C-alpha positions in Angstrom: -16.4 20.2 -10.0 -13.1 22.0 -9.6 -11.3 22.6 -6.4 -9.1 25.4 -7.7 -9.0 28.4 -5.4 -11.0 31.1 -7.0 -13.0 34.0 -5.6 -13.4 34.6 -2.0 -12.9 32.0 0.6 -15.5 33.6 2.9 -18.7 31.6 2.9 -22.2 32.8 3.6 -24.2 30.9 6.2 -27.9 30.6 5.8 -30.2 31.9 8.5 -32.0 28.5 8.6 -28.7 26.6 9.0 -27.6 28.9 11.8 -30.9 28.5 13.6 -30.7 24.7 13.4 -27.1 24.7 14.6 -27.8 27.0 17.5 -30.3 24.4 18.7 -27.6 21.7 18.5 -25.3 24.0 20.4 -27.6 24.7 23.2 -28.5 21.0 23.7 -24.7 20.4 23.8 -24.3 22.0 27.2 -26.3 19.3 28.9 -24.2 16.7 27.1 -21.0 18.2 28.4 -22.0 17.4 32.0 -22.1 13.7 31.4 -18.7 12.0 31.5 -18.6 8.3 30.9 -22.1 7.7 29.6 -23.2 10.6 27.4 -26.7 11.7 26.6 -27.6 13.6 23.4 -31.2 14.8 23.5 -32.1 12.1 26.0 -30.6 9.2 24.1 -27.9 7.3 25.9 -24.8 6.8 23.8 -24.0 3.1 24.4 -20.5 1.8 24.0 -21.7 -1.1 22.0 -23.2 1.2 19.4 -19.9 2.9 18.8 -18.1 -0.4 18.8 -20.5 -1.7 16.2 -19.8 1.2 13.9 -16.0 0.8 14.3 -16.0 -2.9 13.7 -18.2 -2.6 10.7 -15.9 0.2 9.4 -12.8 -1.9 9.9 -14.3 -4.8 8.0 -15.3 -2.4 5.2 -11.8 -0.9 4.8 -10.1 -4.3 5.1 -11.6 -5.3 1.7 -10.3 -2.2 0.0 -6.7 -2.1 1.3 -6.0 -5.9 0.9 -6.0 -5.4 -2.9 -3.3 -2.7 -2.5 -1.2 -4.9 -0.3 -1.4 -7.8 -2.8 -0.8 -5.7 -5.9 2.6 -7.3 -6.7 1.0 -10.7 -6.7 -2.2 -9.7 -8.6 -0.2 -7.9 -11.2 1.4 -11.1 -12.6 -1.8 -13.2 -12.3 -4.3 -10.8 -13.9 -2.2 -8.3 -15.8 0.6 -10.3 -17.5 2.8 -8.1 -19.7 6.2 -8.0 -21.5 7.9 -6.6 -18.4 7.3 -6.7 -14.6 7.2 -2.9 -14.6 4.3 -2.8 -17.2 2.4 -5.5 -15.3 2.8 -3.7 -12.0 1.6 -0.4 -13.5 -1.5 -2.1 -14.9 -2.4 -3.6 -11.5 -1.8 -0.2 -9.8 -3.9 1.6 -12.4 -6.7 -0.9 -11.6 -6.3 -0.1 -7.9 -6.7 3.5 -8.8 -9.7 2.9 -11.1 -11.9 2.2 -8.0 -11.2 5.7 -6.8 -12.9 7.2 -9.9 -16.2 5.9 -8.6 -15.6 7.1 -5.0 -16.7 10.7 -5.6 -19.8 9.3 -7.4 -20.6 6.8 -4.7 -19.7 9.3 -2.0 -22.1 11.9 -3.3 -24.9 9.5 -4.0 -24.6 7.7 -0.7 -23.9 10.9 1.1 -27.2 12.4 -0.1 -28.9 9.1 0.8 -27.4 9.3 4.3 -28.5 12.9 4.8 -32.0 12.0 3.7 -32.6 8.5 5.0 -30.2 8.3 7.9 -26.7 7.1 8.8 -27.8 3.6 9.6 -29.5 3.0 6.3 -26.4 4.2 4.4 -24.0 2.0 6.4 -26.1 -1.1 5.7 -26.2 -0.4 2.0 -22.4 0.1 1.9 -21.7 -3.3 3.5 -23.9 -5.0 1.0 -22.2 -3.4 -2.0 -18.7 -4.2 -0.7 -19.6 -7.9 -0.1 -20.6 -8.4 -3.7 -17.4 -6.7 -5.0 -15.2 -8.8 -2.7 -16.8 -12.0 -3.9 -16.1 -11.0 -7.5 -12.4 -10.7 -6.8 -12.2 -13.8 -4.4 -13.6 -16.1 -7.1 -12.3 -14.4 -10.2 -10.4 -16.8 -12.6 -6.9 -15.6 -13.5 -5.7 -14.4 -16.9 -4.2 -17.9 -17.6 -7.7 -19.4 -17.2 -10.0 -17.0 -19.1 -7.7 -14.5 -20.8 -8.7 -10.9 -21.2 -12.0 -11.4 -19.3 -10.0 -11.8 -16.0 -8.8 -8.2 -15.7 -12.2 -7.0 -16.8 -13.8 -8.8 -13.8 -11.2 -7.2 -11.5 -11.9 -3.7 -12.9 -15.6 -4.1 -12.4 -15.1 -5.3 -8.9 -12.9 -2.3 -8.1 -15.5 0.1 -9.5 -18.1 -1.4 -7.2 -15.7 -1.2 -4.3 -15.2 2.4 -5.1 -18.9 3.2 -4.9 -19.2 1.5 -1.6 -16.1 2.9 0.0 -16.9 6.3 -1.3 -19.8 6.5 1.1 -18.2 4.8 4.0 -16.0 7.5 5.5 -18.6 10.2 5.4 -21.4 8.0 6.8 -19.3 6.4 9.5 -17.7 9.6 10.6 -21.0 11.4 10.8 -22.4 8.6 12.9 -19.5 8.6 15.3 -19.2 12.3 15.8 -22.9 12.9 16.1 -23.1 10.1 18.7 -20.4 11.6 20.9 -20.8 14.0 23.9 -19.4 17.5 23.1 -16.3 17.1 25.2 -15.3 13.8 23.5 -16.0 14.3 19.8 -12.3 14.2 19.0 -11.9 10.8 20.7 -15.1 9.4 19.1 -14.2 10.6 15.7 -10.7 9.1 16.0 -12.3 5.7 16.3 -13.1 6.0 12.6 -9.4 6.1 11.8 -8.7 3.3 14.3 -11.1 1.2 12.2 -9.1 2.0 9.1 -5.9 1.2 11.0 -7.3 -2.1 12.2 -8.3 -2.9 8.6 -4.8 -2.2 7.3 -3.4 -4.2 10.1 -5.6 -7.1 9.2 -4.6 -6.9 5.5 -0.9 -6.7 6.4 -1.2 -9.6 8.8 -3.0 -11.7 6.2 -0.3 -10.9 3.7 2.5 -11.7 6.1 0.9 -15.1 7.0 0.4 -16.3 3.5 3.8 -15.2 2.3 5.5 -16.8 5.3 3.4 -19.9 5.5 3.1 -20.8 1.8 5.5 -21.3 -1.1 5.5 -18.8 -3.9 3.8 -21.3 -6.1 1.1 -21.9 -3.5 0.6 -18.2 -3.1 0.2 -17.7 -6.9 -2.1 -20.8 -7.3 -4.6 -20.2 -4.5 -3.0 -18.6 -1.4 -3.6 -15.0 -2.6 -7.4 -15.7 -2.5 -7.3 -16.4 1.3 -7.4 -12.7 2.5 -10.2 -12.0 0.1 -12.1 -15.0 1.3 -11.7 -13.7 4.9 -13.1 -10.4 3.7 -16.3 -12.1 2.7 -17.1 -12.2 6.4 -18.3 -8.6 6.0 -21.5 -10.1 4.6 -23.1 -11.8 7.6 -21.0 -10.1 10.3 -21.2 -6.6 8.9 -24.9 -6.6 8.1 -25.7 -8.0 11.5 -23.6 -5.4 13.3 -25.1 -2.5 11.4 -28.7 -3.7 11.8 -28.3 -3.1 15.5 -27.2 0.5 15.2 -29.5 3.3 16.3 -29.9 6.5 14.3 -28.1 9.5 15.8 -30.1 12.0 17.7 -28.5 14.9 15.8 -29.8 13.5 12.5 -33.3 12.8 13.9 -33.5 16.4 15.2 -32.3 17.8 11.9 -34.8 15.7 10.1 -37.7 17.2 12.1 -36.7 20.7 11.0 -38.1 22.2 7.8 -36.1 20.9 4.9 -33.9 23.5 3.3 -32.0 23.3 0.0 -29.5 20.6 0.1 -27.4 20.1 -3.0 -24.0 20.5 -4.5 -24.6 24.0 -5.7 -25.8 25.1 -2.2 -22.9 23.2 -0.6 -20.3 25.0 -2.8 -21.8 28.4 -2.5 -22.4 28.4 1.3 -19.6 26.2 2.5 -16.7 26.8 0.1 -14.1 27.4 2.7 -15.1 24.2 4.5 -14.8 22.2 1.3 -11.4 23.6 0.4 -9.9 23.2 3.9 -11.3 19.7 4.1 -9.9 18.9 0.7 -6.4 20.0 1.7 -6.4 18.1 5.0 -7.5 14.9 3.2 -5.0 15.4 0.4 -2.1 15.4 2.9 -3.5 12.5 5.0 -4.4 10.3 2.0 -0.9 10.6 0.4 0.7 9.6 3.6 -1.7 6.7 4.1 -1.4 5.2 0.6 2.4 5.8 0.2 3.5 4.7 3.6 1.0 1.9 4.3 -0.5 0.6 1.1 2.4 1.1 -1.3 5.3 0.3 1.0 5.2 -3.6 0.7 5.4 -3.2 -3.1 8.2 -0.6 -2.8 10.2 -2.8 -0.4 9.9 -5.8 -2.7 10.5 -4.1 -6.1 13.0 -1.3 -5.1 14.8 -2.7 -2.1 14.7 -6.4 -2.7 13.2 -7.0 0.8 11.0 -10.2 0.9 7.3 -9.5 1.0 7.0 -11.4 4.3 9.5 -9.0 5.9 7.7 -6.0 4.4 4.4 -7.1 5.9 6.0 -7.7 9.2 7.3 -4.1 9.2 3.8 -2.9 8.3 2.3 -4.7 11.3 4.8 -3.0 13.6 4.0 0.4 12.2 0.2 -0.1 12.2 0.3 -1.2 15.9 1.9 2.1 16.7 -0.6 4.0 14.6 -3.6 2.3 16.2 -2.3 3.0 19.7 -1.6 6.7 19.1 -4.8 7.6 17.1 -7.3 7.7 20.0 -4.7 9.3 22.3 -4.4 12.3 19.9 -8.1 12.3 19.4 -8.5 12.9 23.1 -5.7 15.5 23.0 -7.6 17.4 20.2 -10.5 17.7 22.6 -8.3 19.7 24.9 -6.0 21.7 22.6 -8.1 21.8 19.4 -8.0 20.1 16.0 -5.8 22.7 14.3 -2.9 22.3 16.7 -2.9 18.5 16.3 -3.3 18.6 12.5 -0.4 21.1 12.2 1.8 18.9 14.4 1.1 15.9 12.1 1.7 17.9 9.0 5.1 19.0 10.2 5.9 15.3 10.8 4.8 14.5 7.3 7.1 17.2 6.0 10.3 16.5 7.9 10.4 12.7 8.5 10.0 10.9 5.2 13.2 12.1 3.3 15.8 11.4 6.0 14.2 8.1 7.0 13.9 6.8 3.5 17.5 7.8 2.7 18.6 6.0 5.9 16.7 2.9 4.7 18.1 3.0 1.2 21.7 3.1 2.7 21.2 -0.3 4.2 17.9 -2.0 3.3 16.6 -4.6 5.7 13.8 -5.5 8.0 15.2 -3.7 11.0 15.5 -0.4 9.3 12.2 -0.7 7.4 10.3 -1.6 10.6 12.0 1.4 12.4 11.0 3.8 9.6 7.4 2.4 9.6 7.0 2.8 13.3 8.2 6.4 13.3 6.2 7.5 10.2 3.1 5.6 11.3 3.4 7.5 14.6 3.1 10.7 12.7 0.1 9.4 10.8 -1.4 8.4 14.2 -1.2 12.0 15.3 -3.0 13.3 12.3 -5.6 10.4 12.3 -6.5 11.3 15.9 -8.0 14.6 14.8 -8.8 14.5 11.1 -12.2 12.8 11.1 -13.7 15.1 13.7 -12.0 18.1 12.2 -13.7 17.3 8.8 -17.1 16.6 10.3 -17.1 19.9 12.2 -16.8 21.9 9.0 -20.4 21.1 7.9 -23.9 21.3 9.3 -25.9 18.2 10.0 -28.1 18.4 7.0 -25.1 18.6 4.7 -22.5 16.7 6.7 -22.4 13.4 4.9 -22.5 15.1 1.5 -19.9 17.7 2.3 -17.6 15.0 3.9 -18.1 12.7 1.0 -17.3 15.3 -1.7 -14.2 16.8 -0.1 -12.8 13.4 1.1 -13.4 11.4 -2.0 -12.2 14.0 -4.5 -8.9 14.3 -2.6 -8.5 10.6 -2.2 -9.3 9.9 -5.9 -6.8 12.4 -7.2 -3.9 12.0 -4.8 -4.4 8.7 -2.9 -5.9 6.3 -5.3 -3.2 6.9 -7.9 -0.4 7.3 -5.3 1.1 4.0 -6.1 1.0 4.7 -9.8 2.3 8.2 -9.4 5.2 7.2 -7.2 6.2 4.3 -9.4 6.2 6.6 -12.4 8.2 9.2 -10.4 10.8 6.6 -9.6 11.1 5.7 -13.2 11.3 9.3 -14.5 13.6 10.7 -11.8 15.8 7.7 -11.5 15.8 7.9 -7.7 14.1 5.7 -5.2 13.6 8.7 -3.0 10.7 9.9 -5.1 8.1 8.7 -2.6 9.4 11.1 0.0 9.0 14.0 -2.5 5.4 13.2 -3.1 4.7 12.9 0.7 6.4 16.3 1.3 4.3 17.9 -1.4 1.1 16.7 0.4 2.5 17.9 3.8 2.8 21.5 2.5 -0.8 21.5 1.3 -1.9 20.0 4.7 -0.1 22.7 6.7 -1.9 25.4 4.8 -5.3 23.6 5.1 -4.8 23.1 8.9 -4.0 26.8 9.4 -7.3 27.8 7.8 -9.3 25.1 9.6 -12.4 26.2 11.6 -11.7 24.9 15.1 -14.8 24.9 17.4 -12.8 23.6 20.4 -10.8 26.9 20.5 -13.9 29.0 19.7 -16.3 27.6 22.3 -14.4 25.3 24.7 -15.5 21.9 23.3 -19.2 22.4 23.1 -20.8 21.4 19.7 -20.7 24.7 17.9 -19.2 23.7 14.6 -22.3 24.1 12.7 -22.8 27.7 13.7 -19.8 29.0 11.8 -18.7 26.1 9.7 -19.4 27.7 6.4 
């Protein structure tokens, strides 16, 4: 499926979709009158339900990002080569390989979620991720079994890609559909808080093993510790998600006469939503994977900063990100998703180059941590609104599928291979400022996408209207 802009960007809403969505809208007025404990169609939204979704989401993403943080170590253990550069590229390519399966997993699990429910999909995802994490945690290195070692890692990454491909769409749909109309921005931001907590957990684990163990201990067995911790997603994650309740919005939509739900219908009726969502995700995913996932490797290989210091800077930046994300989620409930996303995109555009140039002038922990805090602040602004903004582009019956398709295509093409692309750009251009160029490219696309975003907050004053005109 191509995301090139062709034809008209004006989509045609089906009468059936509009009717279903109008029902959601009318029920939303009653929801708006409930402040702390929301009701949606008579079902009380319990805090523990949302907390369960966020915790499970954080555990899920921890497994995926920890590989990216430990790339520089995994490269020499599983992908030995004649040069460190070639070894690093091989490990980064394997990190990106998992993203090839994300659109496949996203579409399949998205369809499953739209048919069987958000809860069933979230349980399936946890199970798949547990298996893939165990494969990496117990994989023998290249020195032990030769060429079979990288094959095991690649297979595990492919399975991780399938699982993670469905996570964002299913978890976002669950959170946004569980929220009262006036707080959908805040509830949706908790999805990204979960991702921030996952990245913080991975960075903390990396910092602890690199500070507490010798390089020989890290190479021999220490690198496995973060992956072993990730295996907790099995019993903990499954238990958490077994206690989720299905969203009322999905249950109501399931009782409606089933209309056509497929990729062709999605593209023909919701093309503008797909393109806007793709652009937003493109910008956010480049920022996330360059600034958060790639930065420890960049600091070590390009700046000569010890990994322990790089991880410490990550922790500082991630704490800022996690703190700001829900605040700007709440702000988006007041001023709209478009305004928040455009503010974030401006930050993505103007901050990376001068900050990276300042860091390169005098590399060290203090400057790296300062840069990470500032840039992660910009990411926190965008993360506050992006999940809800994406969910509001699609009707309930197509929400998980539409989210999964637009999100995973953008992440696969521009996020999964961000480390590989940036490493290649540095080699080709001969300048360590190349990461800033890549981030700025994404920011321009994100600005255009945010401008064309359908924003129901501005249209209806925070009721749940997105499905009425989301096409």
